C-alpha positions as CSV (number, residue, x, y, z in Angstrom):
1,M,88.5,111.3,129.3
2,K,90.9,111.0,126.6
3,Y,89.8,107.3,126.4
4,L,86.4,107.9,126.2
5,T,86.7,110.3,123.2
6,R,88.4,108.2,121.0
7,F,85.8,107.3,118.2
8,A,86.5,103.7,118.2
9,N,85.6,103.9,122.0
10,V,82.8,105.8,121.6
11,I,81.4,103.2,118.8
12,A,82.2,100.3,121.3
13,L,80.2,102.0,124.1
14,L,77.3,102.8,122.1
15,V,77.3,99.2,120.5
16,I,77.3,97.9,124.0
17,A,74.5,99.9,125.1
18,Q,72.1,98.9,121.9
19,V,73.0,95.1,122.5
20,T,72.2,95.3,126.2
21,F,68.9,97.6,125.7
22,F,67.5,94.8,123.1
23,G,68.8,91.7,125.2
24,A,66.7,93.5,128.1
25,L,63.7,93.7,125.7
26,V,63.8,90.4,124.5
27,W,64.0,89.0,127.9
28,Q,61.0,91.2,129.2
29,L,59.1,89.8,126.2
30,H,59.7,86.1,127.3
31,R,59.4,86.7,130.8
32,L,56.0,88.7,130.9
33,Y,54.3,87.6,127.6
34,L,54.3,83.7,126.9
35,P,53.4,83.9,123.5
36,A,56.3,85.9,122.7
37,S,58.3,83.3,124.5
38,I,56.9,80.7,122.4
39,A,57.7,82.6,119.2
40,L,61.2,83.2,120.0
41,I,61.8,79.4,120.9
42,A,60.4,78.4,117.6
43,L,62.2,80.8,115.5
44,S,65.6,79.2,117.2
45,V,64.3,75.9,116.2
46,L,63.5,77.0,112.5
47,C,67.1,78.7,112.7
48,V,68.9,74.9,113.7
49,L,66.6,73.1,111.0
50,F,67.8,76.0,108.6
51,I,71.4,75.8,109.4
52,A,71.4,72.2,109.3
53,T,70.1,71.7,105.7
54,G,72.2,74.6,104.4
55,E,75.3,74.7,102.2
56,T,77.5,76.7,104.6
57,H,80.5,75.5,105.6
58,P,80.5,72.6,108.6
59,I,82.1,74.6,111.1
60,F,79.6,77.3,110.6
61,R,76.8,75.3,111.0
62,L,78.4,73.8,114.2
63,T,79.0,76.9,115.6
64,W,75.5,78.7,115.2
65,T,73.7,75.5,116.3
66,V,75.7,75.5,119.6
67,V,75.3,78.9,120.3
68,I,71.2,78.8,119.7
69,M,71.1,75.6,121.7
70,F,72.8,77.5,124.9
71,M,70.9,80.7,124.3
72,P,67.3,79.0,122.8
73,I,65.5,82.5,123.8
74,F,68.1,84.6,121.8
75,G,70.0,82.4,119.7
76,G,67.5,82.7,117.0
77,I,67.3,86.5,117.0
78,I,71.2,86.5,117.0
79,Y,71.7,84.1,113.8
80,V,68.9,86.5,112.0
81,F,70.3,89.5,112.5
82,Y,73.9,88.4,112.3
83,N,74.1,86.0,109.4
84,R,75.9,87.8,106.9
85,R,74.1,85.9,103.7
86,N,70.9,88.1,104.5
87,I,72.9,90.9,102.7
88,G,75.0,88.8,100.4
89,R,73.3,89.0,97.4
90,L,72.7,92.7,97.3
91,V,76.3,93.4,97.8
92,E,77.6,90.9,95.6
93,R,75.2,92.2,93.0
94,S,76.6,95.6,93.3
95,F,80.3,94.8,93.5
96,A,80.0,92.2,90.6
97,Q,78.5,94.8,88.3
98,S,81.8,97.2,89.1
99,Y,84.3,94.0,88.9
100,N,82.6,92.8,85.1
101,R,83.1,96.1,83.9
102,A,86.6,96.1,85.0
103,L,87.2,92.9,83.4
104,T,86.6,93.8,80.0
105,E,89.8,96.1,80.2
106,R,92.0,93.2,81.4
107,S,95.1,92.1,80.5
108,R,94.6,89.5,77.3
109,E,97.1,86.9,77.2
110,H,95.3,83.7,76.3
111,E,98.2,82.1,74.3
112,N,100.2,81.7,77.8
113,I,97.6,79.4,79.4
114,N,98.4,77.0,76.6
115,I,102.0,77.5,77.0
116,L,101.3,76.2,80.7
117,R,99.7,73.3,79.2
118,E,102.3,71.8,77.5
119,T,105.2,72.5,79.7
120,D,103.7,72.1,83.3
121,P,99.9,70.4,83.4
122,N,99.6,71.2,87.2
123,S,100.5,74.8,86.7
124,Y,98.0,75.1,83.9
125,R,95.2,73.7,85.7
126,T,95.8,75.9,88.7
127,A,96.1,78.8,86.2
128,L,93.2,77.7,84.5
129,Y,90.8,77.4,87.5
130,L,92.1,81.1,88.2
131,E,91.1,82.3,84.9
132,N,87.8,81.0,85.3
133,A,86.8,81.8,89.0
134,V,88.7,85.5,88.6
135,G,88.8,86.4,85.1
136,F,92.4,87.0,84.9
137,S,94.9,85.2,82.5
138,P,98.6,84.5,82.9
139,A,100.9,87.5,82.4
140,Q,104.5,87.3,81.8
141,V,105.9,89.6,84.2
142,N,109.4,90.9,82.8
143,D,110.6,92.7,86.1
144,C,109.2,91.1,89.3
145,K,110.3,91.3,92.8
146,Y,110.2,89.4,96.0
147,F,110.5,90.9,99.4
148,P,111.1,88.5,102.0
149,V,111.0,91.1,105.0
150,G,108.6,94.4,105.3
151,E,111.5,96.7,105.6
152,D,112.5,95.7,101.9
153,K,109.2,95.9,100.7
154,L,108.3,99.6,102.1
155,A,111.8,100.9,101.0
156,Y,111.1,100.1,97.3
157,L,107.4,101.1,97.7
158,I,108.5,104.6,98.6
159,N,111.0,104.7,96.0
160,E,108.4,103.9,93.3
161,M,106.0,106.4,94.8
162,R,108.3,109.4,94.4
163,N,108.9,108.3,91.0
164,A,105.1,108.3,89.8
165,E,104.0,109.9,86.9
166,K,100.3,109.7,86.7
167,Y,98.9,108.1,89.7
168,I,99.0,106.4,93.1
169,F,96.6,103.8,94.4
170,L,96.7,102.6,97.9
171,E,94.4,100.0,99.0
172,Y,95.2,98.7,102.9
173,F,93.3,96.9,105.6
174,I,95.2,98.8,108.3
175,I,97.0,102.4,108.5
176,E,98.6,103.3,112.1
177,E,99.8,106.6,112.7
178,G,103.6,106.6,113.3
179,I,107.0,106.6,111.3
180,V,105.9,104.3,108.3
181,W,102.4,106.5,108.0
182,D,104.2,109.7,108.3
183,T,106.6,108.8,105.5
184,I,104.0,107.8,103.0
185,F,101.6,110.5,104.0
186,E,104.2,113.2,103.3
187,I,105.1,111.7,99.5
188,L,101.3,111.4,99.0
189,E,100.5,115.2,99.9
190,Q,103.3,116.4,97.8
191,K,102.6,114.3,95.0
192,A,98.7,115.4,95.1
193,A,100.4,118.9,95.3
194,E,102.1,118.2,91.7
195,G,98.6,117.0,90.2
196,I,99.1,113.5,90.6
197,D,96.3,111.6,91.2
198,V,96.4,110.0,94.8
199,R,93.7,107.3,96.0
200,L,93.2,105.4,99.1
201,I,91.2,102.8,100.4
202,I,91.1,101.6,103.8
203,D,88.9,99.3,105.7
204,G,86.3,100.6,108.2
205,A,87.1,98.3,111.1
206,G,91.0,97.7,110.7
207,C,91.5,101.4,110.8
208,L,88.9,102.3,113.2
209,Y,91.1,102.2,116.4
210,P,94.5,103.3,115.0
211,L,93.6,106.3,113.5
212,P,91.9,109.7,114.7
213,W,88.1,110.3,113.4
214,K,89.4,113.4,111.3
215,F,91.6,111.1,109.3
216,K,89.0,111.1,106.2
217,K,89.1,115.0,106.3
218,Q,92.8,115.4,107.0
219,M,93.3,113.3,103.8
220,E,90.8,115.2,101.5
221,Q,92.4,118.5,102.8
222,A,95.8,117.0,101.5
223,G,94.4,116.5,97.9
224,I,94.3,112.9,98.7
225,K,91.1,111.0,97.6
226,I,89.8,108.7,100.0
227,R,87.0,106.1,100.0
228,I,86.3,103.9,103.6
229,F,85.0,100.3,103.2
230,N,81.8,99.5,105.1
231,P,82.5,102.3,107.9
232,V,81.7,101.0,111.4
233,R,78.8,103.1,112.7
234,P,77.5,103.4,116.3
235,L,74.8,100.8,115.2
236,V,74.7,97.0,115.6
237,S,75.1,96.1,112.1
238,V,74.9,92.9,110.3
239,R,77.8,94.0,107.8
240,I,80.5,94.4,110.5
241,T,82.1,90.9,109.5
242,A,82.3,91.8,105.8
243,R,86.4,93.4,105.8
244,N,88.4,94.4,103.1
245,H,91.5,92.6,103.7
246,R,93.2,93.5,101.0
247,K,96.5,95.0,100.8
248,I,97.4,96.7,97.1
249,A,99.8,99.3,95.9
250,V,99.7,100.5,92.4
251,I,102.0,103.2,90.4
252,D,100.8,104.3,87.5
253,G,99.5,100.9,86.3
254,K,103.4,100.0,85.7
255,K,104.2,98.5,89.1
256,A,101.9,96.7,91.7
257,F,102.6,95.5,95.2
258,C,100.6,92.7,97.1
259,G,101.6,90.8,100.2
260,G,100.7,90.7,103.9
261,L,102.4,94.0,105.1
262,N,99.8,96.9,106.4
263,L,101.2,100.5,106.7
264,A,102.4,100.4,110.1
265,D,105.5,100.4,112.5
266,Q,105.4,96.9,113.4
267,Y,105.2,95.3,110.1
268,V,108.8,96.9,109.4
269,N,109.8,96.4,113.0
270,I,110.2,99.8,114.0
271,K,107.8,99.1,117.0
272,E,108.4,95.6,118.5
273,M,105.2,94.2,119.9
274,F,105.7,90.0,119.3
275,G,109.5,90.0,118.4
276,H,110.8,90.0,115.0
277,F,108.1,90.6,112.5
278,K,108.2,88.5,109.4
279,D,106.3,89.5,106.4
280,S,106.8,89.2,102.7
281,A,104.9,90.9,99.6
282,V,105.9,90.8,96.0
283,M,106.1,93.4,93.1
284,V,105.1,92.9,89.3
285,D,105.1,94.7,86.0
286,S,103.3,94.2,82.8
287,G,99.8,93.0,82.2
288,T,99.7,91.7,85.9
289,A,100.2,95.3,87.4
290,W,97.3,96.5,85.2
291,D,95.2,93.7,86.2
292,M,95.7,94.8,89.7
293,T,95.0,98.3,88.8
294,L,91.8,97.3,87.7
295,M,91.0,95.4,90.7
296,F,91.7,98.9,92.8
297,L,89.6,100.7,90.4
298,S,86.6,98.3,90.6
299,M,86.6,98.6,94.3
300,W,86.8,102.5,94.2
301,E,83.8,102.4,91.7
302,F,82.0,99.8,94.5
303,L,82.5,102.4,97.1
304,D,81.4,105.6,95.0
305,K,78.3,106.7,96.6
306,K,77.2,108.7,93.5
307,G,77.6,105.6,91.3
308,E,80.3,107.4,88.9
309,K,81.4,104.7,86.3
310,I,85.3,104.9,85.7
311,N,86.9,105.5,82.3
312,Y,89.3,102.9,82.6
313,N,91.3,104.4,79.1
314,D,92.2,107.1,81.5
315,F,94.5,104.9,83.6
316,R,95.6,102.6,81.3
317,P,99.6,102.7,81.0
318,A,101.5,102.9,78.1
319,P,101.8,99.5,76.2
320,H,104.4,96.8,77.9
321,L,107.1,94.9,76.1
322,K,105.0,91.9,74.8
323,R,106.1,88.2,75.3
324,G,108.9,87.6,72.9
325,D,110.0,91.1,72.6
326,S,111.8,90.6,75.9
327,G,110.6,87.6,78.1
328,R,113.5,87.6,80.5
329,D,113.2,89.2,83.8
330,V,115.9,91.3,85.7
331,R,117.5,88.3,87.1
332,N,118.3,86.9,83.3
333,G,116.0,84.2,84.1
334,I,113.2,83.4,81.6
335,A,110.0,85.5,82.8
336,P,107.6,83.8,84.9
337,Y,103.7,84.0,84.4
338,A,101.8,85.7,87.2
339,V,97.9,85.3,87.7
340,P,96.0,87.8,90.2
341,M,93.8,86.1,92.5
342,L,90.8,87.9,94.1
343,D,88.2,86.3,96.6
344,I,84.8,88.4,97.5
345,P,83.0,87.0,100.6
346,H,79.1,86.9,99.4
347,D,79.4,84.5,96.7
348,K,79.5,81.0,96.8
349,T,82.8,80.6,95.1
350,T,85.7,80.1,97.9
351,V,88.6,81.1,95.5
352,S,91.2,81.2,98.4
353,E,90.3,77.9,99.7
354,H,90.0,76.4,96.3
355,T,93.6,78.0,95.0
356,F,95.1,76.2,98.2
357,I,93.6,72.9,97.4
358,S,94.8,73.3,93.8
359,F,98.4,74.0,94.8
360,I,98.1,71.3,97.7
361,S,96.7,68.4,95.9
362,R,98.5,69.1,92.3
363,A,102.0,68.8,94.6
364,E,104.0,65.7,93.3
365,E,107.3,66.7,95.6
366,Y,106.5,69.0,98.1
367,V,104.6,71.9,99.9
368,Y,105.6,75.0,102.1
369,V,103.2,77.2,103.7
370,T,104.0,79.9,106.2
371,T,100.6,81.4,107.9
372,P,100.0,83.6,111.0
373,Y,97.0,81.6,112.0
374,L,96.3,77.9,111.4
375,M,92.6,77.2,112.1
376,C,91.5,76.3,108.4
377,G,88.3,74.3,107.4
378,G,88.3,70.7,106.8
379,E,88.8,70.5,102.8
380,I,92.1,72.2,103.2
381,L,93.2,70.0,106.2
382,S,92.1,67.0,104.4
383,A,94.0,68.2,101.4
384,L,97.3,68.6,103.6
385,Y,96.7,65.2,105.2
386,T,96.3,63.3,101.6
387,A,99.3,65.1,100.2
388,A,101.4,64.3,103.1
389,R,100.5,60.5,103.3
390,S,100.8,60.4,99.7
391,G,104.5,61.0,100.2
392,V,104.6,65.0,99.3
393,D,106.6,66.9,102.1
394,V,104.3,69.0,103.7
395,R,105.9,71.8,105.9
396,I,103.8,74.6,107.7
397,I,105.9,77.6,109.7
398,V,103.5,79.5,112.3
399,P,104.3,82.1,114.7
400,Y,106.3,81.1,117.8
401,I,105.0,84.2,120.0
402,A,101.4,84.7,119.4
403,D,99.5,87.9,118.5
404,K,96.3,86.5,120.0
405,R,96.1,84.0,122.7
406,L,92.8,82.5,121.8
407,V,93.6,82.3,118.0
408,N,97.1,80.4,119.1
409,A,95.0,78.3,121.2
410,V,92.9,77.3,118.1
411,T,95.8,77.1,115.7
412,K,97.7,74.3,118.5
413,S,94.3,72.5,118.6
414,Y,95.6,71.4,115.4
415,Y,98.7,70.3,115.8
416,R,98.2,66.5,116.9
417,S,95.8,65.7,113.8
418,L,98.5,67.6,111.5
419,L,101.6,65.6,113.1
420,E,99.7,62.3,113.1
421,N,98.9,62.9,109.4
422,H,102.7,63.4,108.1
423,V,102.4,67.0,108.1
424,R,105.7,68.8,109.6
425,L,105.2,72.0,111.9
426,F,107.9,74.5,112.6
427,E,107.6,77.7,114.8
428,Y,109.1,80.8,113.7
429,V,111.6,81.6,116.9
430,P,112.5,85.0,116.6
431,G,108.9,86.3,116.8
432,F,105.7,86.5,114.6
433,I,105.3,85.1,110.8
434,H,103.0,87.3,109.0
435,A,103.8,86.0,105.6
436,K,101.1,84.0,103.9
437,N,103.2,82.3,101.4
438,L,102.3,78.9,99.6
439,I,105.0,77.0,97.6
440,A,104.7,73.7,95.3
441,D,107.4,71.6,93.9
442,G,109.4,74.9,93.2
443,K,107.0,75.6,90.4
444,R,104.4,77.7,91.5
445,A,104.1,80.3,94.4
446,M,101.4,82.5,96.1
447,V,102.0,85.5,98.0
448,G,98.8,87.4,99.0
449,T,97.0,88.5,102.1
450,V,95.0,85.0,102.9
451,N,95.3,83.7,106.4
452,L,94.5,80.0,107.1
453,D,91.5,80.9,109.3
454,Y,87.7,81.0,108.5
455,I,87.3,84.9,108.6
456,S,89.7,85.2,105.9
457,L,88.8,82.2,103.9
458,Y,85.0,83.1,104.0
459,L,84.5,86.3,105.3
460,H,86.9,88.8,104.0
461,Y,87.8,90.6,100.5
462,E,91.1,88.9,99.8
463,C,94.1,89.2,97.2
464,G,97.0,87.7,95.9
465,I,99.4,86.6,93.2
466,C,100.0,83.2,91.7
467,F,103.3,82.7,90.0
468,F,104.2,79.9,87.7
469,K,107.8,79.4,87.0
470,N,108.6,79.1,83.1
471,T,110.5,76.4,81.5
472,G,113.9,76.9,81.5
473,G,113.9,79.8,84.2
474,K,116.4,80.1,86.4
475,N,116.6,82.2,89.5
476,S,113.1,83.0,89.2
477,I,110.8,84.9,91.7
478,V,109.2,81.1,92.5
479,D,113.1,80.0,93.6
480,E,113.3,83.3,95.6
481,I,110.0,82.4,97.7
482,D,111.2,78.8,97.7
483,R,114.7,80.1,99.3
484,D,113.1,82.4,101.5
485,F,110.9,79.5,103.2
486,T,114.4,77.3,103.6
487,E,116.2,80.1,105.2
488,T,113.4,81.0,107.4
489,L,113.5,77.2,108.4
490,D,116.8,77.5,110.1
491,K,115.1,80.2,112.4
492,C,112.6,77.7,113.2
493,K,111.9,75.1,116.1
494,E,110.0,71.8,114.6
495,V,107.1,70.6,117.1
496,T,106.9,67.0,117.4
497,L,104.5,64.5,118.8
498,Y,106.6,64.3,122.0
499,D,106.0,68.0,122.7
500,I,102.3,67.7,122.3
501,N,102.4,64.7,124.7
502,R,103.8,66.9,127.2
503,W,100.9,69.6,126.8
504,S,98.8,69.0,129.9
505,L,95.1,67.7,129.6
506,T,93.6,70.9,130.8
507,K,95.6,73.2,128.2
508,R,94.6,70.4,125.4
509,T,91.0,70.4,126.5
510,L,90.9,74.3,126.5
511,Q,92.5,74.1,123.1
512,R,89.8,71.8,121.6
513,T,87.2,73.9,123.3
514,S,88.5,77.0,121.7
515,R,87.5,75.8,118.2
516,L,84.0,76.9,118.6
517,F,85.0,80.2,118.6
518,A,87.2,79.9,115.4
519,P,84.6,81.5,112.8
520,F,84.7,84.6,114.9
521,L,88.3,84.9,115.3
């Protein structure tokens, strides 16, 4: 009975009941009424023609075509109902209005882009792309930190929250009851009682099962303002695929955190599920922290059902040191530049994918990647192949212990082509690596929330922070991210073609077949 009363399970049962009902209804129309049968098949044919001539990613076109071919009666209806772009324009317009308002208040340090052009043309091109695509300019971060494991980030975040003076903003995909959330909630509740503005954004699907159905009410009773992104309702909905996968924490607009960690015990190895859980995160200050604040507030305004507009001046922190007043970070190196990366699923600009390609294609010596999943599109794969065949040292670390068997099967289906194109693959033997890091030439690095899979690249709201090493900078945050990758390699097992050739034909066939499901995983 306890299982049936969980809100997530009730939702699932109601959705299954609806799908069964509509499926039976369509089948009866097809079986008993010939014109309806002809119309359903005609709809499927039209959908296939529309898909074939569309501009969506090839893997989506292939997957939907296969689905419709195998289910000609139901396929057309399924596509029309679940195709996310049917509602994309309305959502995009609404979010764009909030985001564009926030951009008018962004950090303005345009001179930094010109400095990068003179000192590192490759970094300049990537930074310029982000400035044009996202709207944020490179800013020097005088105090930035890299956290190679979740435990370090959590400890630092807790300390910063305890010292908050004006506001605490948290935006996470998953929050789960346990030691981590209990600790954070206690601080948030105390700060709210002190008059601090505490706000929380969670994803409706990511938090559906881990949290009780009264969670929103509990937060409001504790004085914590809360917004739920795309709540999951007991109705079959086309909006279910659009999720907010971002992880952002902002303290007083002066410090901002970003990375792969969710607020759950497994991310800091309190609860072991897949061996050692290795994740990463970064903390920034200065103009970049303010830019991350604007990212949070634009999402908050977007989710406000009352349509109230935010006065950004109410949240603007005291002026930071400008470049030249300090210009040095806490490690006594010349301060690096940082640019936030933002990706939204409903426009036609896949910022995450293009940022990855920019990093990879402009690398001259090496590209290092850590990712929990490796089932990306042909564009990123082509960039990796081209770089590796051009003499660039391309290395990718993926988990040794998988959290999802089907996803892991898809990931391994790409091993052979990667290895045959001179990309080196490593599996993190202690357990599961959840870090989403990208390093190029020891000069550019990105830490964020983007997985190398279709859902993350094309269907989710994502974010990250790109760092560009300053000329003469020593022991910068880019060096720390680079060093962490090298140290992690010592705990990995390299995968070779010899290993792949030992897999059975059945295993390899199942892996290749599983690619058809990649857009839904």
